[in-house]
C-alpha positions as CSV (number, residue, x, y, z in Angstrom):
1,M,41.8,-13.3,-51.6
2,T,38.6,-11.6,-52.6
3,K,36.9,-9.3,-50.2
4,S,33.5,-10.5,-49.0
5,R,30.4,-8.4,-49.2
6,F,29.7,-9.4,-45.6
7,T,31.6,-8.5,-42.5
8,E,32.3,-11.0,-39.7
9,E,29.5,-9.5,-37.7
10,Q,27.0,-9.9,-40.5
11,I,28.1,-13.5,-41.1
12,V,27.7,-14.5,-37.4
13,A,24.3,-12.7,-37.3
14,V,23.1,-14.7,-40.4
15,L,24.3,-18.0,-38.8
16,K,22.6,-17.1,-35.5
17,E,19.4,-16.2,-37.3
18,A,19.2,-19.5,-39.1
19,E,20.0,-21.4,-35.9
20,E,17.6,-19.6,-33.5
21,S,14.6,-18.7,-35.7
22,G,13.7,-22.3,-36.8
23,V,13.2,-21.0,-40.4
24,K,14.6,-23.2,-43.2
25,V,18.2,-22.5,-44.3
26,R,17.0,-21.8,-47.8
27,E,14.7,-19.1,-46.6
28,V,17.4,-17.3,-44.6
29,C,19.7,-17.6,-47.6
30,R,17.1,-16.0,-49.9
31,K,16.5,-13.2,-47.4
32,H,20.2,-12.3,-47.3
33,G,21.0,-12.9,-50.9
34,I,23.4,-15.8,-50.5
35,S,23.6,-19.3,-51.8
36,D,23.1,-22.4,-49.8
37,A,26.7,-23.4,-50.4
38,T,27.9,-20.0,-49.0
39,F,25.9,-20.5,-45.9
40,Y,27.3,-24.0,-45.3
41,K,30.8,-22.8,-46.0
42,W,30.3,-20.0,-43.4
43,R,28.9,-22.4,-40.9
44,A,31.9,-24.7,-41.3
45,K,34.2,-21.8,-40.8
46,H,32.4,-19.7,-38.1
47,G,29.8,-22.2,-36.8
48,E,30.9,-22.6,-33.2
49,S,32.8,-19.4,-32.8
50,S,31.5,-16.3,-31.3
51,L,32.1,-12.8,-32.8
52,T,35.1,-12.1,-30.5
53,E,36.6,-15.4,-31.4
54,S,36.1,-14.7,-35.1
55,R,37.9,-11.4,-34.8
56,R,40.7,-12.8,-32.8
57,I,41.2,-15.6,-35.4
58,K,41.3,-13.0,-38.2
59,Q,43.9,-11.0,-36.3
60,L,46.0,-14.0,-35.7
61,E,45.9,-15.0,-39.3
62,E,47.0,-11.5,-40.3
63,E,49.8,-11.6,-37.9
64,N,50.9,-15.0,-39.1
65,R,50.9,-13.8,-42.7
66,R,53.0,-10.8,-41.7
67,L,55.5,-13.0,-39.7
68,R,55.8,-15.5,-42.6
69,S,56.7,-12.7,-44.9
70,L,59.4,-11.4,-42.5
71,V,60.9,-14.9,-42.1
72,A,61.0,-15.3,-45.9
73,D,62.7,-11.9,-46.3
74,L,65.3,-12.8,-43.6
75,A,65.9,-16.2,-45.2
76,L,66.7,-14.5,-48.5
77,R,69.0,-12.0,-46.9
78,N,70.8,-14.8,-45.0
79,Q,71.2,-16.8,-48.2
80,A,72.7,-13.7,-50.0
81,L,75.1,-13.0,-47.2
82,K,76.2,-16.6,-47.1
83,R,76.9,-16.5,-50.9
84,V,79.0,-13.3,-50.4
85,V,81.0,-14.8,-47.5
86,S,81.6,-18.1,-49.2
87,K,83.4,-16.6,-52.2
88,K,87.1,-17.0,-52.3
89,W,88.9,-13.7,-52.4
């Protein structure tokens, strides 16, 4: 996954600015140097969440990725051990 130029805090700030200021979305996008599509993608992902919720979701996603990796590693080890045990000696 590519690294964004914007942090979670900056994304939430841009979304709040567009919501609270009453300025057109296109103007906010031009001011921050992003496309309209990026803005709407951010809004779909971060729209209703606050900054703390965003951070918590990111932490949970990272933990989930790490745990999936551990499970995959353990499954491979388990398979290898079963193969060794099942051989006729």
